[in-house]
mmCIF file as gemmi writes it, N, C-alpha and C atoms, coordinates in Angstrom:
data_model
loop_
_atom_site.group_PDB
_atom_site.id
_atom_site.type_symbol
_atom_site.label_atom_id
_atom_site.label_alt_id
_atom_site.label_comp_id
_atom_site.label_asym_id
_atom_site.label_entity_id
_atom_site.label_seq_id
_atom_site.pdbx_PDB_ins_code
_atom_site.Cartn_x
_atom_site.Cartn_y
_atom_site.Cartn_z
_atom_site.occupancy
_atom_site.B_iso_or_equiv
_atom_site.pdbx_formal_charge
_atom_site.auth_seq_id
_atom_site.auth_asym_id
_atom_site.pdbx_PDB_model_num
ATOM 1 N N . UNK Axp A 1 ? -74.653 43.504 -54.749 1 0 ? 1 A 1
ATOM 2 C CA . UNK Axp A 1 ? -75.927 42.867 -54.498 1 0 ? 1 A 1
ATOM 3 C C . UNK Axp A 1 ? -75.948 41.445 -55.061 1 0 ? 1 A 1
ATOM 4 N N . UNK Axp A 2 ? -75.232 41.23 -56.155 1 0 ? 2 A 1
ATOM 5 C CA . UNK Axp A 2 ? -75.213 39.899 -56.765 1 0 ? 2 A 1
ATOM 6 C C . UNK Axp A 2 ? -74.636 38.886 -55.786 1 0 ? 2 A 1
ATOM 7 N N . UNK Axp A 3 ? -73.596 39.265 -55.061 1 0 ? 3 A 1
ATOM 8 C CA . UNK Axp A 3 ? -72.926 38.326 -54.174 1 0 ? 3 A 1
ATOM 9 C C . UNK Axp A 3 ? -73.639 38.151 -52.841 1 0 ? 3 A 1
ATOM 10 N N . UNK Axp A 4 ? -74.328 39.184 -52.374 1 0 ? 4 A 1
ATOM 11 C CA . UNK Axp A 4 ? -74.955 39.087 -51.057 1 0 ? 4 A 1
ATOM 12 C C . UNK Axp A 4 ? -76.332 38.441 -51.094 1 0 ? 4 A 1
ATOM 13 N N . UNK Axp A 5 ? -77.034 38.503 -52.211 1 0 ? 5 A 1
ATOM 14 C CA . UNK Axp A 5 ? -78.399 37.993 -52.25 1 0 ? 5 A 1
ATOM 15 C C . UNK Axp A 5 ? -78.551 36.669 -52.999 1 0 ? 5 A 1
ATOM 16 N N . UNK Axp A 6 ? -77.518 36.186 -53.642 1 0 ? 6 A 1
ATOM 17 C CA . UNK Axp A 6 ? -77.627 34.955 -54.428 1 0 ? 6 A 1
ATOM 18 C C . UNK Axp A 6 ? -76.756 33.862 -53.835 1 0 ? 6 A 1
ATOM 19 N N . UNK Axp A 7 ? -77.245 32.646 -53.965 1 0 ? 7 A 1
ATOM 20 C CA . UNK Axp A 7 ? -76.443 31.501 -53.546 1 0 ? 7 A 1
ATOM 21 C C . UNK Axp A 7 ? -76.212 30.541 -54.703 1 0 ? 7 A 1
ATOM 22 N N . UNK Axp A 8 ? -76.878 30.754 -55.8 1 0 ? 8 A 1
ATOM 23 C CA . UNK Axp A 8 ? -76.78 29.876 -56.956 1 0 ? 8 A 1
ATOM 24 C C . UNK Axp A 8 ? -75.933 30.542 -58.032 1 0 ? 8 A 1
ATOM 25 N N . UNK Axp A 9 ? -74.983 29.804 -58.579 1 0 ? 9 A 1
ATOM 26 C CA . UNK Axp A 9 ? -74.081 30.344 -59.595 1 0 ? 9 A 1
ATOM 27 C C . UNK Axp A 9 ? -74.834 30.716 -60.869 1 0 ? 9 A 1
ATOM 28 N N . UNK Axp A 10 ? -75.844 29.921 -61.25 1 0 ? 10 A 1
ATOM 29 C CA . UNK Axp A 10 ? -76.619 30.206 -62.454 1 0 ? 10 A 1
ATOM 30 C C . UNK Axp A 10 ? -77.416 31.5 -62.343 1 0 ? 10 A 1
ATOM 31 N N . UNK Axp A 11 ? -78.004 31.737 -61.173 1 0 ? 11 A 1
ATOM 32 C CA . UNK Axp A 11 ? -78.762 32.978 -60.958 1 0 ? 11 A 1
ATOM 33 C C . UNK Axp A 11 ? -77.813 34.174 -60.99 1 0 ? 11 A 1
ATOM 34 N N . UNK Axp A 12 ? -76.665 34.025 -60.357 1 0 ? 12 A 1
ATOM 35 C CA . UNK Axp A 12 ? -75.684 35.114 -60.348 1 0 ? 12 A 1
ATOM 36 C C . UNK Axp A 12 ? -75.185 35.403 -61.762 1 0 ? 12 A 1
ATOM 37 N N . UNK Axp A 13 ? -74.996 34.356 -62.562 1 0 ? 13 A 1
ATOM 38 C CA . UNK Axp A 13 ? -74.567 34.537 -63.952 1 0 ? 13 A 1
ATOM 39 C C . UNK Axp A 13 ? -75.608 35.351 -64.729 1 0 ? 13 A 1
ATOM 40 N N . UNK Axp A 14 ? -76.882 35.029 -64.529 1 0 ? 14 A 1
ATOM 41 C CA . UNK Axp A 14 ? -77.958 35.753 -65.21 1 0 ? 14 A 1
ATOM 42 C C . UNK Axp A 14 ? -77.999 37.214 -64.774 1 0 ? 14 A 1
ATOM 43 N N . UNK Axp A 15 ? -77.873 37.453 -63.47 1 0 ? 15 A 1
ATOM 44 C CA . UNK Axp A 15 ? -77.915 38.835 -62.974 1 0 ? 15 A 1
ATOM 45 C C . UNK Axp A 15 ? -76.694 39.631 -63.438 1 0 ? 15 A 1
ATOM 46 N N . UNK Axp A 16 ? -75.545 38.97 -63.52 1 0 ? 16 A 1
ATOM 47 C CA . UNK Axp A 16 ? -74.349 39.648 -64.018 1 0 ? 16 A 1
ATOM 48 C C . UNK Axp A 16 ? -74.5 39.992 -65.495 1 0 ? 16 A 1
ATOM 49 N N . UNK Axp A 17 ? -75.098 39.094 -66.265 1 0 ? 17 A 1
ATOM 50 C CA . UNK Axp A 17 ? -75.346 39.366 -67.681 1 0 ? 17 A 1
ATOM 51 C C . UNK Axp A 17 ? -76.317 40.541 -67.832 1 0 ? 17 A 1
ATOM 52 N N . UNK Axp A 18 ? -77.328 40.607 -66.983 1 0 ? 18 A 1
ATOM 53 C CA . UNK Axp A 18 ? -78.274 41.74 -67.028 1 0 ? 18 A 1
ATOM 54 C C . UNK Axp A 18 ? -77.559 43.039 -66.68 1 0 ? 18 A 1
ATOM 55 N N . UNK Axp A 19 ? -76.636 42.965 -65.712 1 0 ? 19 A 1
ATOM 56 C CA . UNK Axp A 19 ? -75.871 44.155 -65.348 1 0 ? 19 A 1
ATOM 57 C C . UNK Axp A 19 ? -75.024 44.633 -66.528 1 0 ? 19 A 1
ATOM 58 N N . UNK Axp A 20 ? -74.394 43.691 -67.254 1 0 ? 20 A 1
ATOM 59 C CA . UNK Axp A 20 ? -73.628 44.059 -68.441 1 0 ? 20 A 1
ATOM 60 C C . UNK Axp A 20 ? -74.51 44.803 -69.434 1 0 ? 20 A 1
ATOM 61 N N . UNK Axp A 21 ? -75.698 44.281 -69.675 1 0 ? 21 A 1
ATOM 62 C CA . UNK Axp A 21 ? -76.631 44.92 -70.61 1 0 ? 21 A 1
ATOM 63 C C . UNK Axp A 21 ? -77.048 46.295 -70.124 1 0 ? 21 A 1
ATOM 64 N N . UNK Axp A 22 ? -77.337 46.439 -68.833 1 0 ? 22 A 1
ATOM 65 C CA . UNK Axp A 22 ? -77.735 47.736 -68.284 1 0 ? 22 A 1
ATOM 66 C C . UNK Axp A 22 ? -76.621 48.764 -68.432 1 0 ? 22 A 1
ATOM 67 N N . UNK Axp A 23 ? -75.393 48.338 -68.175 1 0 ? 23 A 1
ATOM 68 C CA . UNK Axp A 23 ? -74.251 49.263 -68.298 1 0 ? 23 A 1
ATOM 69 C C . UNK Axp A 23 ? -74.061 49.676 -69.751 1 0 ? 23 A 1
ATOM 70 N N . UNK Axp A 24 ? -74.186 48.72 -70.663 1 0 ? 24 A 1
ATOM 71 C CA . UNK Axp A 24 ? -74.016 49.022 -72.088 1 0 ? 24 A 1
ATOM 72 C C . UNK Axp A 24 ? -75.088 49.994 -72.573 1 0 ? 24 A 1
ATOM 73 N N . UNK Axp A 25 ? -76.322 49.784 -72.137 1 0 ? 25 A 1
ATOM 74 C CA . UNK Axp A 25 ? -77.431 50.625 -72.572 1 0 ? 25 A 1
ATOM 75 C C . UNK Axp A 25 ? -77.472 51.974 -71.874 1 0 ? 25 A 1
ATOM 76 N N . UNK Axp A 26 ? -76.753 52.116 -70.747 1 0 ? 26 A 1
ATOM 77 C CA . UNK Axp A 26 ? -76.808 53.366 -69.996 1 0 ? 26 A 1
ATOM 78 C C . UNK Axp A 26 ? -76.161 54.523 -70.744 1 0 ? 26 A 1
ATOM 79 N N . UNK Axp A 27 ? -75.178 54.243 -71.556 1 0 ? 27 A 1
ATOM 80 C CA . UNK Axp A 27 ? -74.516 55.298 -72.306 1 0 ? 27 A 1
ATOM 81 C C . UNK Axp A 27 ? -73.351 55.942 -71.584 1 0 ? 27 A 1
ATOM 82 N N . UNK Axp A 28 ? -73.068 55.551 -70.35 1 0 ? 28 A 1
ATOM 83 C CA . UNK Axp A 28 ? -71.926 56.092 -69.614 1 0 ? 28 A 1
ATOM 84 C C . UNK Axp A 28 ? -70.659 55.401 -70.113 1 0 ? 28 A 1
ATOM 85 N N . UNK Axp A 29 ? -69.843 56.133 -70.831 1 0 ? 29 A 1
ATOM 86 C CA . UNK Axp A 29 ? -68.648 55.53 -71.41 1 0 ? 29 A 1
ATOM 87 C C . UNK Axp A 29 ? -67.616 55.155 -70.351 1 0 ? 29 A 1
ATOM 88 N N . UNK Axp A 30 ? -67.635 55.829 -69.216 1 0 ? 30 A 1
ATOM 89 C CA . UNK Axp A 30 ? -66.664 55.508 -68.163 1 0 ? 30 A 1
ATOM 90 C C . UNK Axp A 30 ? -66.911 54.129 -67.571 1 0 ? 30 A 1
ATOM 91 N N . UNK Axp A 31 ? -68.143 53.648 -67.614 1 0 ? 31 A 1
ATOM 92 C CA . UNK Axp A 31 ? -68.439 52.325 -67.079 1 0 ? 31 A 1
ATOM 93 C C . UNK Axp A 31 ? -68.094 51.212 -68.061 1 0 ? 31 A 1
ATOM 94 N N . UNK Axp A 32 ? -67.878 51.545 -69.308 1 0 ? 32 A 1
ATOM 95 C CA . UNK Axp A 32 ? -67.56 50.515 -70.291 1 0 ? 32 A 1
ATOM 96 C C . UNK Axp A 32 ? -66.253 49.804 -69.979 1 0 ? 32 A 1
ATOM 97 N N . UNK Axp A 33 ? -65.273 50.521 -69.463 1 0 ? 33 A 1
ATOM 98 C CA . UNK Axp A 33 ? -64 49.912 -69.096 1 0 ? 33 A 1
ATOM 99 C C . UNK Axp A 33 ? -64.184 48.934 -67.948 1 0 ? 33 A 1
ATOM 100 N N . UNK Axp A 34 ? -64.954 49.345 -66.961 1 0 ? 34 A 1
ATOM 101 C CA . UNK Axp A 34 ? -65.22 48.471 -65.825 1 0 ? 34 A 1
ATOM 102 C C . UNK Axp A 34 ? -66 47.248 -66.277 1 0 ? 34 A 1
ATOM 103 N N . UNK Axp A 35 ? -66.984 47.469 -67.105 1 0 ? 35 A 1
ATOM 104 C CA . UNK Axp A 35 ? -67.797 46.372 -67.629 1 0 ? 35 A 1
ATOM 105 C C . UNK Axp A 35 ? -66.94 45.395 -68.432 1 0 ? 35 A 1
ATOM 106 N N . UNK Axp A 36 ? -66.034 45.915 -69.234 1 0 ? 36 A 1
ATOM 107 C CA . UNK Axp A 36 ? -65.161 45.056 -70.035 1 0 ? 36 A 1
ATOM 108 C C . UNK Axp A 36 ? -64.25 44.212 -69.145 1 0 ? 36 A 1
ATOM 109 N N . UNK Axp A 37 ? -63.774 44.792 -68.053 1 0 ? 37 A 1
ATOM 110 C CA . UNK Axp A 37 ? -62.935 44.053 -67.119 1 0 ? 37 A 1
ATOM 111 C C . UNK Axp A 37 ? -63.73 42.926 -66.465 1 0 ? 37 A 1
ATOM 112 N N . UNK Axp A 38 ? -64.929 43.235 -66.011 1 0 ? 38 A 1
ATOM 113 C CA . UNK Axp A 38 ? -65.78 42.202 -65.422 1 0 ? 38 A 1
ATOM 114 C C . UNK Axp A 38 ? -66.111 41.126 -66.448 1 0 ? 38 A 1
ATOM 115 N N . UNK Axp A 39 ? -66.386 41.543 -67.665 1 0 ? 39 A 1
ATOM 116 C CA . UNK Axp A 39 ? -66.761 40.59 -68.711 1 0 ? 39 A 1
ATOM 117 C C . UNK Axp A 39 ? -65.619 39.623 -69.021 1 0 ? 39 A 1
ATOM 118 N N . UNK Axp A 40 ? -64.399 40.133 -69.038 1 0 ? 40 A 1
ATOM 119 C CA . UNK Axp A 40 ? -63.263 39.265 -69.365 1 0 ? 40 A 1
ATOM 120 C C . UNK Axp A 40 ? -62.909 38.314 -68.232 1 0 ? 40 A 1
ATOM 121 N N . UNK Axp A 41 ? -63.362 38.611 -67.01 1 0 ? 41 A 1
ATOM 122 C CA . UNK Axp A 41 ? -63.024 37.778 -65.858 1 0 ? 41 A 1
ATOM 123 C C . UNK Axp A 41 ? -64.245 37.15 -65.191 1 0 ? 41 A 1
ATOM 124 N N . UNK Axp A 42 ? -65.404 37.161 -65.853 1 0 ? 42 A 1
ATOM 125 C CA . UNK Axp A 42 ? -66.609 36.687 -65.179 1 0 ? 42 A 1
ATOM 126 C C . UNK Axp A 42 ? -66.563 35.22 -64.767 1 0 ? 42 A 1
ATOM 127 N N . UNK Axp A 43 ? -65.898 34.305 -65.497 1 0 ? 43 A 1
ATOM 128 C CA . UNK Axp A 43 ? -65.863 32.917 -64.981 1 0 ? 43 A 1
ATOM 129 C C . UNK Axp A 43 ? -65.137 32.82 -63.631 1 0 ? 43 A 1
ATOM 130 N N . UNK Axp A 44 ? -64.04 33.561 -63.495 1 0 ? 44 A 1
ATOM 131 C CA . UNK Axp A 44 ? -63.311 33.548 -62.228 1 0 ? 44 A 1
ATOM 132 C C . UNK Axp A 44 ? -64.106 34.231 -61.124 1 0 ? 44 A 1
ATOM 133 N N . UNK Axp A 45 ? -64.808 35.3 -61.468 1 0 ? 45 A 1
ATOM 134 C CA . UNK Axp A 45 ? -65.623 36.01 -60.485 1 0 ? 45 A 1
ATOM 135 C C . UNK Axp A 45 ? -66.74 35.112 -59.979 1 0 ? 45 A 1
ATOM 136 N N . UNK Axp A 46 ? -67.374 34.384 -60.883 1 0 ? 46 A 1
ATOM 137 C CA . UNK Axp A 46 ? -68.489 33.528 -60.489 1 0 ? 46 A 1
ATOM 138 C C . UNK Axp A 46 ? -68.035 32.258 -59.764 1 0 ? 46 A 1
ATOM 139 N N . UNK Axp A 47 ? -66.738 31.957 -59.766 1 0 ? 47 A 1
ATOM 140 C CA . UNK Axp A 47 ? -66.24 30.817 -58.999 1 0 ? 47 A 1
ATOM 141 C C . UNK Axp A 47 ? -66.455 30.999 -57.5 1 0 ? 47 A 1
ATOM 142 N N . UNK Axp A 48 ? -66.708 32.233 -57.09 1 0 ? 48 A 1
ATOM 143 C CA . UNK Axp A 48 ? -67.029 32.513 -55.692 1 0 ? 48 A 1
ATOM 144 C C . UNK Axp A 48 ? -68.214 31.668 -55.236 1 0 ? 48 A 1
ATOM 145 N N . UNK Axp A 49 ? -69.141 31.395 -56.126 1 0 ? 49 A 1
ATOM 146 C CA . UNK Axp A 49 ? -70.349 30.669 -55.746 1 0 ? 49 A 1
ATOM 147 C C . UNK Axp A 49 ? -70.137 29.166 -55.632 1 0 ? 49 A 1
ATOM 148 N N . UNK Axp A 50 ? -68.982 28.653 -55.999 1 0 ? 50 A 1
ATOM 149 C CA . UNK Axp A 50 ? -68.723 27.214 -55.852 1 0 ? 50 A 1
ATOM 150 C C . UNK Axp A 50 ? -68.682 26.812 -54.383 1 0 ? 50 A 1
ATOM 151 N N . UNK Axp A 51 ? -67.9 27.522 -53.591 1 0 ? 51 A 1
ATOM 152 C CA . UNK Axp A 51 ? -67.864 27.227 -52.151 1 0 ? 51 A 1
ATOM 153 C C . UNK Axp A 51 ? -67.777 28.501 -51.32 1 0 ? 51 A 1
ATOM 154 N N . UNK Axp A 52 ? -68.152 29.628 -51.922 1 0 ? 52 A 1
ATOM 155 C CA . UNK Axp A 52 ? -68.2 30.941 -51.277 1 0 ? 52 A 1
ATOM 156 C C . UNK Axp A 52 ? -66.877 31.303 -50.597 1 0 ? 52 A 1
ATOM 157 N N . UNK Axp A 53 ? -65.786 31.033 -51.289 1 0 ? 53 A 1
ATOM 158 C CA . UNK Axp A 53 ? -64.488 31.418 -50.764 1 0 ? 53 A 1
ATOM 159 C C . UNK Axp A 53 ? -63.803 32.34 -51.759 1 0 ? 53 A 1
ATOM 160 N N . UNK Axp A 54 ? -62.884 33.115 -51.258 1 0 ? 54 A 1
ATOM 161 C CA . UNK Axp A 54 ? -62.138 34.057 -52.088 1 0 ? 54 A 1
ATOM 162 C C . UNK Axp A 54 ? -60.657 33.731 -51.988 1 0 ? 54 A 1
ATOM 163 N N . UNK Axp A 55 ? -59.85 34.473 -52.7 1 0 ? 55 A 1
ATOM 164 C CA . UNK Axp A 55 ? -58.404 34.28 -52.629 1 0 ? 55 A 1
ATOM 165 C C . UNK Axp A 55 ? -57.774 35.295 -51.673 1 0 ? 55 A 1
ATOM 166 N N . UNK Axp A 56 ? -58.539 35.781 -50.714 1 0 ? 56 A 1
ATOM 167 C CA . UNK Axp A 56 ? -58.039 36.794 -49.783 1 0 ? 56 A 1
ATOM 168 C C . UNK Axp A 56 ? -56.854 36.281 -48.966 1 0 ? 56 A 1
ATOM 169 N N . UNK Axp A 57 ? -56.878 35.03 -48.565 1 0 ? 57 A 1
ATOM 170 C CA . UNK Axp A 57 ? -55.761 34.505 -47.769 1 0 ? 57 A 1
ATOM 171 C C . UNK Axp A 57 ? -54.48 34.45 -48.603 1 0 ? 57 A 1
ATOM 172 N N . UNK Axp A 58 ? -54.599 34.08 -49.867 1 0 ? 58 A 1
ATOM 173 C CA . UNK Axp A 58 ? -53.418 34.054 -50.735 1 0 ? 58 A 1
ATOM 174 C C . UNK Axp A 58 ? -52.893 35.467 -50.97 1 0 ? 58 A 1
ATOM 175 N N . UNK Axp A 59 ? -53.785 36.425 -51.148 1 0 ? 59 A 1
ATOM 176 C CA . UNK Axp A 59 ? -53.363 37.816 -51.346 1 0 ? 59 A 1
ATOM 177 C C . UNK Axp A 59 ? -52.699 38.356 -50.084 1 0 ? 59 A 1
ATOM 178 N N . UNK Axp A 60 ? -53.22 37.996 -48.934 1 0 ? 60 A 1
ATOM 179 C CA . UNK Axp A 60 ? -52.629 38.437 -47.674 1 0 ? 60 A 1
ATOM 180 C C . UNK Axp A 60 ? -51.225 37.87 -47.505 1 0 ? 60 A 1
ATOM 181 N N . UNK Axp A 61 ? -51.066 36.579 -47.809 1 0 ? 61 A 1
ATOM 182 C CA . UNK Axp A 61 ? -49.745 35.959 -47.705 1 0 ? 61 A 1
ATOM 183 C C . UNK Axp A 61 ? -48.773 36.59 -48.695 1 0 ? 61 A 1
ATOM 184 N N . UNK Axp A 62 ? -49.241 36.896 -49.891 1 0 ? 62 A 1
ATOM 185 C CA . UNK Axp A 62 ? -48.403 37.543 -50.895 1 0 ? 62 A 1
ATOM 186 C C . UNK Axp A 62 ? -47.934 38.909 -50.394 1 0 ? 62 A 1
ATOM 187 N N . UNK Axp A 63 ? -48.821 39.651 -49.749 1 0 ? 63 A 1
ATOM 188 C CA . UNK Axp A 63 ? -48.447 40.963 -49.205 1 0 ? 63 A 1
ATOM 189 C C . UNK Axp A 63 ? -47.399 40.799 -48.101 1 0 ? 63 A 1
ATOM 190 N N . UNK Axp A 64 ? -47.557 39.768 -47.265 1 0 ? 64 A 1
ATOM 191 C CA . UNK Axp A 64 ? -46.566 39.527 -46.211 1 0 ? 64 A 1
ATOM 192 C C . UNK Axp A 64 ? -45.205 39.189 -46.81 1 0 ? 64 A 1
ATOM 193 N N . UNK Axp A 65 ? -45.209 38.373 -47.866 1 0 ? 65 A 1
ATOM 194 C CA . UNK Axp A 65 ? -43.941 38.031 -48.524 1 0 ? 65 A 1
ATOM 195 C C . UNK Axp A 65 ? -43.276 39.262 -49.13 1 0 ? 65 A 1
ATOM 196 N N . UNK Axp A 66 ? -44.066 40.115 -49.762 1 0 ? 66 A 1
ATOM 197 C CA . UNK Axp A 66 ? -43.494 41.329 -50.352 1 0 ? 66 A 1
ATOM 198 C C . UNK Axp A 66 ? -42.915 42.239 -49.28 1 0 ? 66 A 1
ATOM 199 N N . UNK Axp A 67 ? -43.615 42.369 -48.158 1 0 ? 67 A 1
ATOM 200 C CA . UNK Axp A 67 ? -43.113 43.206 -47.068 1 0 ? 67 A 1
ATOM 201 C C . UNK Axp A 67 ? -41.838 42.621 -46.477 1 0 ? 67 A 1
ATOM 202 N N . UNK Axp A 68 ? -41.811 41.298 -46.31 1 0 ? 68 A 1
ATOM 203 C CA . UNK Axp A 68 ? -40.609 40.641 -45.788 1 0 ? 68 A 1
ATOM 204 C C . UNK Axp A 68 ? -39.436 40.823 -46.735 1 0 ? 68 A 1
ATOM 205 N N . UNK Axp A 69 ? -39.684 40.674 -48.018 1 0 ? 69 A 1
ATOM 206 C CA . UNK Axp A 69 ? -38.628 40.834 -49.02 1 0 ? 69 A 1
ATOM 207 C C . UNK Axp A 69 ? -38.111 42.275 -49.027 1 0 ? 69 A 1
ATOM 208 N N . UNK Axp A 70 ? -39.025 43.235 -48.819 1 0 ? 70 A 1
ATOM 209 C CA . UNK Axp A 70 ? -38.616 44.635 -48.797 1 0 ? 70 A 1
ATOM 210 C C . UNK Axp A 70 ? -37.729 44.931 -47.586 1 0 ? 70 A 1
ATOM 211 N N . UNK Axp A 71 ? -38.005 44.288 -46.459 1 0 ? 71 A 1
ATOM 212 C CA . UNK Axp A 71 ? -37.161 44.525 -45.286 1 0 ? 71 A 1
ATOM 213 C C . UNK Axp A 71 ? -35.773 43.939 -45.462 1 0 ? 71 A 1
ATOM 214 N N . UNK Axp A 72 ? -35.643 42.943 -46.326 1 0 ? 72 A 1
ATOM 215 C CA . UNK Axp A 72 ? -34.346 42.323 -46.578 1 0 ? 72 A 1
ATOM 216 C C . UNK Axp A 72 ? -33.56 43.03 -47.679 1 0 ? 72 A 1
ATOM 217 N N . UNK Axp A 73 ? -34.137 44.027 -48.268 1 0 ? 73 A 1
ATOM 218 C CA . UNK Axp A 73 ? -33.517 44.813 -49.346 1 0 ? 73 A 1
ATOM 219 C C . UNK Axp A 73 ? -33.15 43.942 -50.542 1 0 ? 73 A 1
ATOM 220 N N . UNK Axp A 74 ? -34.065 43.052 -50.904 1 0 ? 74 A 1
ATOM 221 C CA . UNK Axp A 74 ? -33.816 42.176 -52.038 1 0 ? 74 A 1
ATOM 222 C C . UNK Axp A 74 ? -33.408 40.778 -51.588 1 0 ? 74 A 1
ATOM 223 N N . UNK Axp A 75 ? -33.368 39.876 -52.513 1 0 ? 75 A 1
ATOM 224 C CA . UNK Axp A 75 ? -33.025 38.494 -52.196 1 0 ? 75 A 1
ATOM 225 C C . UNK Axp A 75 ? -31.83 38.094 -53.052 1 0 ? 75 A 1
ATOM 226 N N . UNK Axp A 76 ? -30.764 37.679 -52.393 1 0 ? 76 A 1
ATOM 227 C CA . UNK Axp A 76 ? -29.577 37.196 -53.099 1 0 ? 76 A 1
ATOM 228 C C . UNK Axp A 76 ? -29.54 35.674 -53.047 1 0 ? 76 A 1
ATOM 229 N N . UNK Axp A 77 ? -29.701 35.132 -51.828 1 0 ? 77 A 1
ATOM 230 C CA . UNK Axp A 77 ? -29.669 33.689 -51.635 1 0 ? 77 A 1
ATOM 231 C C . UNK Axp A 77 ? -31.109 33.187 -51.536 1 0 ? 77 A 1
ATOM 232 N N . UNK Axp A 78 ? -31.621 32.647 -52.617 1 0 ? 78 A 1
ATOM 233 C CA . UNK Axp A 78 ? -33.021 32.233 -52.683 1 0 ? 78 A 1
ATOM 234 C C . UNK Axp A 78 ? -33.306 31.088 -51.715 1 0 ? 78 A 1
ATOM 235 N N . UNK Axp A 79 ? -32.393 30.153 -51.601 1 0 ? 79 A 1
ATOM 236 C CA . UNK Axp A 79 ? -32.598 29.01 -50.709 1 0 ? 79 A 1
ATOM 237 C C . UNK Axp A 79 ? -32.738 29.469 -49.262 1 0 ? 79 A 1
ATOM 238 N N . UNK Axp A 80 ? -31.88 30.412 -48.836 1 0 ? 80 A 1
ATOM 239 C CA . UNK Axp A 80 ? -31.961 30.923 -47.47 1 0 ? 80 A 1
ATOM 240 C C . UNK Axp A 80 ? -33.226 31.757 -47.281 1 0 ? 80 A 1
ATOM 241 N N . UNK Axp A 81 ? -33.621 32.51 -48.296 1 0 ? 81 A 1
ATOM 242 C CA . UNK Axp A 81 ? -34.856 33.297 -48.228 1 0 ? 81 A 1
ATOM 243 C C . UNK Axp A 81 ? -36.054 32.382 -48.006 1 0 ? 81 A 1
ATOM 244 N N . UNK Axp A 82 ? -36.142 31.294 -48.773 1 0 ? 82 A 1
ATOM 245 C CA . UNK Axp A 82 ? -37.253 30.359 -48.61 1 0 ? 82 A 1
ATOM 246 C C . UNK Axp A 82 ? -37.209 29.678 -47.248 1 0 ? 82 A 1
ATOM 247 N N . UNK Axp A 83 ? -36.012 29.416 -46.74 1 0 ? 83 A 1
ATOM 248 C CA . UNK Axp A 83 ? -35.87 28.852 -45.402 1 0 ? 83 A 1
ATOM 249 C C . UNK Axp A 83 ? -36.429 29.812 -44.353 1 0 ? 83 A 1
ATOM 250 N N . UNK Axp A 84 ? -36.063 31.078 -44.461 1 0 ? 84 A 1
ATOM 251 C CA . UNK Axp A 84 ? -36.55 32.092 -43.506 1 0 ? 84 A 1
ATOM 252 C C . UNK Axp A 84 ? -38.056 32.254 -43.598 1 0 ? 84 A 1
ATOM 253 N N . UNK Axp A 85 ? -38.585 32.263 -44.817 1 0 ? 85 A 1
ATOM 254 C CA . UNK Axp A 85 ? -40.039 32.391 -44.995 1 0 ? 85 A 1
ATOM 255 C C . UNK Axp A 85 ? -40.752 31.207 -44.356 1 0 ? 85 A 1
ATOM 256 N N . UNK Axp A 86 ? -40.214 30.019 -44.546 1 0 ? 86 A 1
ATOM 257 C CA . UNK Axp A 86 ? -40.837 28.825 -43.97 1 0 ? 86 A 1
ATOM 258 C C . UNK Axp A 86 ? -40.79 28.877 -42.443 1 0 ? 86 A 1
ATOM 259 N N . UNK Axp A 87 ? -39.717 29.364 -41.872 1 0 ? 87 A 1
ATOM 260 C CA . UNK Axp A 87 ? -39.602 29.432 -40.41 1 0 ? 87 A 1
ATOM 261 C C . UNK Axp A 87 ? -40.518 30.512 -39.816 1 0 ? 87 A 1
ATOM 262 N N . UNK Axp A 88 ? -40.665 31.616 -40.51 1 0 ? 88 A 1
ATOM 263 C CA . UNK Axp A 88 ? -41.459 32.72 -39.963 1 0 ? 88 A 1
ATOM 264 C C . UNK Axp A 88 ? -42.956 32.519 -40.198 1 0 ? 88 A 1
ATOM 265 N N . UNK Axp A 89 ? -43.346 32.104 -41.407 1 0 ? 89 A 1
ATOM 266 C CA . UNK Axp A 89 ? -44.766 32.068 -41.768 1 0 ? 89 A 1
ATOM 267 C C . UNK Axp A 89 ? -45.383 30.679 -41.801 1 0 ? 89 A 1
ATOM 268 N N . UNK Axp A 90 ? -44.606 29.642 -41.586 1 0 ? 90 A 1
ATOM 269 C CA . UNK Axp A 90 ? -45.167 28.286 -41.659 1 0 ? 90 A 1
ATOM 270 C C . UNK Axp A 90 ? -45.844 27.881 -40.373 1 0 ? 90 A 1
């Protein structure tokens, strides 16, 4: 809800802080791990509001590279590997 209803980074920061407090006060210990993860990465998470973009394209390209590397059964010649990647995905 924070990402779909807010357009301002400051408002999202406030709502995320309220969510942290709600999770802490709820008493559910299983959510504390999730809350701690969000808390340690909240500046990066809130960067979404700078221009509403994500790193999905980079993650997709990384997955393609891993799949390509797996089909080659490892990389011995790095220069040739980068050449092939540039020819296929560039």
